[in-house]
Phi, psi and omega in degrees: 000130180292134183248009182298333174307334183289343175262351183291159171301141187286347181269358180274165174287328175304315180294315181299309184298322181295320179297312180298319178297316181295315182293325176303309186289319181293321181283325180291322190245358188286179186269342178229135186278346184254334182225151173227157175289135188278111182274022173289163182297325181290308187282327179047047174072002181274355181225144183246132183231173171278171181307314185297321178289319173298321180295315178296321176300318182292330175274321187277324180259338188087167178260153173295107185289345182275351183275076183261350175244102190288061182293330176277007187222030169088009179276130182287164177276098178225129179310141175303141175091002181279147178272009192279139172291142178303338179272003181277340179244109182285145176234123184292319182227166182291324177296312182290334177289314176298310180302313178303312181299313176302310183300312179303320187261020178255121182310316184290339181268331188313314176298332173291320185297314180298312183304316179299319176303312179298316172312304181303317187284337176277318183290335185232061185299336181288351181245008189301331178260010176260085187301320182292319180293320178298315181299313180298317176298318180299312184294331175293313190249349187300315181303315177297312179305319180289320174305307184295328185287317176301310173305321180290320183293320182293317178297315176299324179291321177297311181303319180297311182299324182287317184288332184286346183273000000 
């Protein structure tokens, strides 16, 4: 879905259409059929409202323009530019969904994400050309793998610092 409307002037038809499309998407794919987290600058996802109130807030306060991965509104974690359907990669809980999106979009974590993909391709060579399967597997196990990787790196760093004294 095109998100250029998020940067448009709130008085334009482009912004109005974008808000309507966003609301349709959010209520269709969200976690609650009656309310959604309000992505306006003032609420910053801290409050949930019905469609009318969220619409009013988006016109009065504007939308958070940095909110490009709509994790609080049912969007699955898929790298931009993927031809994959948003329904192809299941995420079990709202929190794991949010965490994975944050991890994928954090510059410092990106090298780990790429390392994990290489790990998966090595471990499952029969799936190395199956992007959908690899993404699904990565979404399933990356958070745990990442925790273990960081813990291992920290442990090795501690050992190295102790021996250096």
